[in-house]
Backbone as CSV, one residue per row, in Angstrom:
resi,resn,N_x,N_y,N_z,CA_x,CA_y,CA_z,C_x,C_y,C_z
1,MET,13.668,-26.838,8.049,12.984,-26.658,6.772,14.045,-26.376,5.708
2,LYS,13.894,-26.992,4.583,14.834,-26.724,3.506,14.141,-26.005,2.354
3,ILE,14.933,-25.358,1.553,14.404,-24.631,0.395,13.879,-25.643,-0.612
4,PRO,12.682,-25.409,-1.158,12.106,-26.394,-2.079,12.827,-26.439,-3.425
5,VAL,12.740,-27.585,-4.052,13.251,-27.753,-5.412,12.216,-27.143,-6.358
6,ILE,12.656,-26.267,-7.226,11.756,-25.569,-8.143,11.448,-26.476,-9.334
7,THR,10.172,-26.606,-9.652,9.759,-27.469,-10.758,9.698,-26.687,-12.075
8,ASN,9.746,-27.420,-13.167,9.602,-26.799,-14.488,8.246,-26.109,-14.619
9,GLU,7.210,-26.739,-14.073,5.861,-26.180,-14.180,5.794,-24.797,-13.533
10,LEU,6.445,-24.653,-12.389,6.448,-23.353,-11.732,7.209,-22.334,-12.570
11,GLY,8.327,-22.741,-13.118,9.095,-21.848,-13.987,8.271,-21.369,-15.165
12,PHE,7.519,-22.284,-15.769,6.650,-21.910,-16.885,5.565,-20.941,-16.437
13,ALA,5.011,-21.165,-15.246,3.948,-20.291,-14.727,4.476,-18.887,-14.459
14,ILE,5.662,-18.785,-13.888,6.254,-17.469,-13.609,6.562,-16.752,-14.923
15,THR,7.084,-17.489,-15.889,7.387,-16.902,-17.194,6.115,-16.412,-17.876
16,ALA,5.055,-17.193,-17.791,3.770,-16.786,-18.376,3.235,-15.543,-17.684
17,ASP,3.358,-15.500,-16.362,2.923,-14.337,-15.591,3.699,-13.091,-16.019
18,LEU,5.004,-13.254,-16.208,5.851,-12.150,-16.658,5.436,-11.679,-18.045
19,SER,5.160,-12.611,-18.935,4.741,-12.259,-20.298,3.395,-11.552,-20.300
20,GLN,2.488,-12.013,-19.445,1.141,-11.446,-19.402,1.122,-10.065,-18.754
21,LYS,1.760,-9.928,-17.597,1.700,-8.681,-16.843,2.749,-7.664,-17.269
22,GLY,3.871,-8.149,-17.747,4.997,-7.263,-18.018,5.866,-7.144,-16.772
23,ARG,7.107,-6.791,-16.970,8.091,-6.741,-15.891,7.685,-5.800,-14.768
24,THR,7.294,-4.578,-15.104,6.981,-3.575,-14.086,5.801,-3.997,-13.227
25,LYS,4.705,-4.433,-13.831,3.509,-4.835,-13.084,3.783,-6.076,-12.238
26,LEU,4.504,-7.039,-12.790,4.826,-8.246,-12.031,5.631,-7.881,-10.789
27,LEU,6.638,-7.030,-10.941,7.453,-6.633,-9.797,6.640,-5.846,-8.777
28,GLU,5.750,-4.984,-9.233,4.871,-4.257,-8.307,4.042,-5.244,-7.490
29,ASP,3.491,-6.252,-8.150,2.699,-7.269,-7.459,3.546,-8.058,-6.467
30,ILE,4.754,-8.400,-6.876,5.648,-9.160,-5.999,5.985,-8.332,-4.760
31,TYR,6.352,-7.061,-4.950,6.708,-6.221,-3.807,5.508,-6.003,-2.884
32,ALA,4.306,-5.895,-3.441,3.097,-5.761,-2.607,2.887,-7.032,-1.777
33,THR,3.129,-8.176,-2.379,2.998,-9.448,-1.666,4.035,-9.541,-0.549
34,ILE,5.279,-9.175,-0.854,6.329,-9.215,0.168,5.969,-8.281,1.319
35,LYS,5.489,-7.089,0.999,5.126,-6.116,2.029,4.050,-6.679,2.955
36,GLU,3.089,-7.395,2.380,1.997,-7.975,3.158,2.441,-9.211,3.953
37,GLU,3.167,-10.115,3.300,3.519,-11.399,3.910,4.743,-11.344,4.811
38,ASN,5.670,-10.457,4.482,6.951,-10.449,5.177,7.452,-9.010,5.316
39,PRO,6.802,-8.220,6.178,7.115,-6.796,6.275,8.574,-6.484,6.615
40,GLN,9.193,-7.312,7.439,10.593,-7.028,7.790,11.508,-7.198,6.580
41,PHE,11.275,-8.213,5.776,12.061,-8.399,4.560,11.839,-7.219,3.607
42,TYR,10.598,-6.779,3.496,10.276,-5.629,2.646,11.032,-4.381,3.124
43,LYS,11.052,-4.156,4.446,11.784,-3.003,4.995,13.267,-3.095,4.667
44,GLN,13.815,-4.312,4.726,15.225,-4.488,4.411,15.505,-4.174,2.941
45,LEU,14.614,-4.590,2.061,14.771,-4.245,0.645,14.739,-2.729,0.452
46,GLN,13.793,-2.068,1.135,13.689,-0.607,1.028,14.950,0.079,1.540
47,MET,15.445,-0.360,2.690,16.646,0.252,3.272,17.853,0.058,2.361
48,THR,17.990,-1.133,1.818,19.105,-1.416,0.915,19.042,-0.504,-0.305
49,ALA,17.856,-0.371,-0.875,17.687,0.499,-2.039,17.964,1.949,-1.674
50,TYR,17.422,2.405,-0.560,17.583,3.809,-0.153,19.052,4.157,0.050
51,VAL,19.762,3.337,0.811,21.169,3.624,1.098,21.977,3.634,-0.192
52,THR,21.743,2.658,-1.048,22.504,2.593,-2.299,22.185,3.773,-3.197
53,LEU,20.903,4.130,-3.294,20.521,5.240,-4.163,21.053,6.570,-3.632
54,GLN,21.206,6.708,-2.322,21.706,7.949,-1.737,23.218,8.062,-1.795
55,THR,23.901,6.947,-1.669,25.358,7.001,-1.526,26.128,6.423,-2.710
56,GLY,25.459,5.669,-3.544,26.162,4.977,-4.613,26.271,5.788,-5.891
57,SER,27.140,5.296,-6.747,27.287,5.886,-8.071,26.115,5.448,-8.943
58,GLU,26.039,5.994,-10.144,24.978,5.589,-11.072,25.084,4.091,-11.377
59,ARG,26.303,3.623,-11.503,26.507,2.193,-11.764,25.996,1.359,-10.588
60,ASP,26.275,1.812,-9.360,25.778,1.117,-8.174,24.254,1.096,-8.163
61,GLN,23.638,2.189,-8.560,22.182,2.277,-8.573,21.574,1.290,-9.560
62,ILE,22.167,1.178,-10.733,21.693,0.214,-11.729,21.875,-1.207,-11.195
63,TYR,23.014,-1.442,-10.568,23.314,-2.759,-10.008,22.288,-3.134,-8.939
64,ILE,22.016,-2.225,-8.001,21.099,-2.556,-6.904,19.684,-2.767,-7.419
65,GLU,19.272,-2.055,-8.445,17.946,-2.292,-9.024,17.836,-3.731,-9.514
66,GLY,18.876,-4.203,-10.176,18.883,-5.589,-10.653,18.887,-6.593,-9.513
67,VAL,19.665,-6.301,-8.481,19.719,-7.183,-7.313,18.346,-7.246,-6.648
68,LEU,17.691,-6.105,-6.455,16.382,-6.076,-5.810,15.332,-6.811,-6.643
69,GLU,15.390,-6.644,-7.962,14.463,-7.376,-8.827,14.699,-8.876,-8.696
70,GLY,15.955,-9.276,-8.688,16.286,-10.690,-8.544,15.818,-11.255,-7.214
71,MET,15.998,-10.482,-6.147,15.543,-10.930,-4.828,14.016,-11.065,-4.810
72,GLY,13.335,-10.126,-5.426,11.875,-10.193,-5.495,11.412,-11.417,-6.265
73,LEU,12.044,-11.664,-7.396,11.676,-12.839,-8.195,11.978,-14.137,-7.448
74,MET,13.095,-14.197,-6.746,13.415,-15.401,-5.976,12.392,-15.612,-4.864
75,TYR,11.965,-14.538,-4.221,10.932,-14.652,-3.186,9.667,-15.239,-3.794
76,LYS,9.268,-14.711,-4.943,8.056,-15.186,-5.637,8.191,-16.657,-6.002
77,ILE,9.328,-17.032,-6.559,9.533,-18.403,-7.001,9.518,-19.371,-5.818
78,ILE,10.267,-19.039,-4.772,10.356,-19.944,-3.625,9.019,-20.036,-2.898
79,SER,8.356,-18.900,-2.665,7.081,-18.946,-1.951,6.016,-19.664,-2.778
80,SER,6.027,-19.475,-4.088,5.069,-20.170,-4.957,5.313,-21.671,-4.955
81,GLN,6.582,-22.078,-4.967,6.895,-23.504,-4.946,6.500,-24.127,-3.607
82,MET,6.718,-23.389,-2.519,6.311,-23.897,-1.203,4.794,-24.092,-1.160
83,GLU,4.064,-23.138,-1.720,2.602,-23.247,-1.765,2.173,-24.442,-2.614
84,ALA,2.813,-24.612,-3.770,2.480,-25.740,-4.651,2.792,-27.069,-3.960
85,ASP,3.914,-27.133,-3.261,4.277,-28.365,-2.551,3.258,-28.691,-1.462
86,GLU,2.811,-27.658,-0.740,1.798,-27.876,0.300,0.498,-28.400,-0.308
87,MET,0.083,-27.815,-1.428,-1.142,-28.277,-2.085,-0.968,-29.703,-2.600
88,ASN,0.174,-30.001,-3.203,0.417,-31.358,-3.702,0.417,-32.368,-2.565
89,LYS,0.986,-31.992,-1.432,0.996,-32.892,-0.282,-0.429,-33.144,0.208
90,ALA,-1.220,-32.070,0.286,-2.618,-32.221,0.729,-3.407,-33.076,-0.250
91,TRP,-3.247,-32.824,-1.535,-3.972,-33.608,-2.540,-3.473,-35.034,-2.572
92,GLY,-2.166,-35.194,-2.398,-1.588,-36.538,-2.383,-2.134,-37.346,-1.224
93,SER,-2.286,-36.686,-0.085,-2.853,-37.351,1.093,-4.282,-37.759,0.828
94,GLU,-5.037,-36.881,0.161,-6.431,-37.186,-0.180,-6.494,-38.339,-1.172
95,GLY,-5.590,-38.318,-2.158,-5.590,-39.347,-3.186,-5.266,-40.726,-2.631
96,GLU,-4.395,-40.794,-1.606,-4.031,-42.069,-1.024,-5.167,-42.693,-0.255
97,LYS,-6.099,-41.867,0.240,-7.220,-42.372,1.015,-8.266,-43.038,0.141
98,GLU,-8.288,-42.684,-1.136,-9.337,-43.206,-2.038,-9.085,-44.631,-2.426
């Protein structure tokens, strides 16, 4: 399996979601989704944050917050694109039959 190519439409949808919900709410939703769909990945994010927040400098803490947000957004983008590709494939298959 390869990582999907991200479309402009998905980028626009994520940007609209960010504008509508705001950064904090969007990230809360993303982390809740990760926790539900991929608990081991969620645990790894938590462990990474915990260790850095306990042992790192203030600069390290700011850095890891940005890294975790970026990882969350990438998870959202990739999983959303995979879902869109699956739907397009299903609809495309239906359309070819007509």
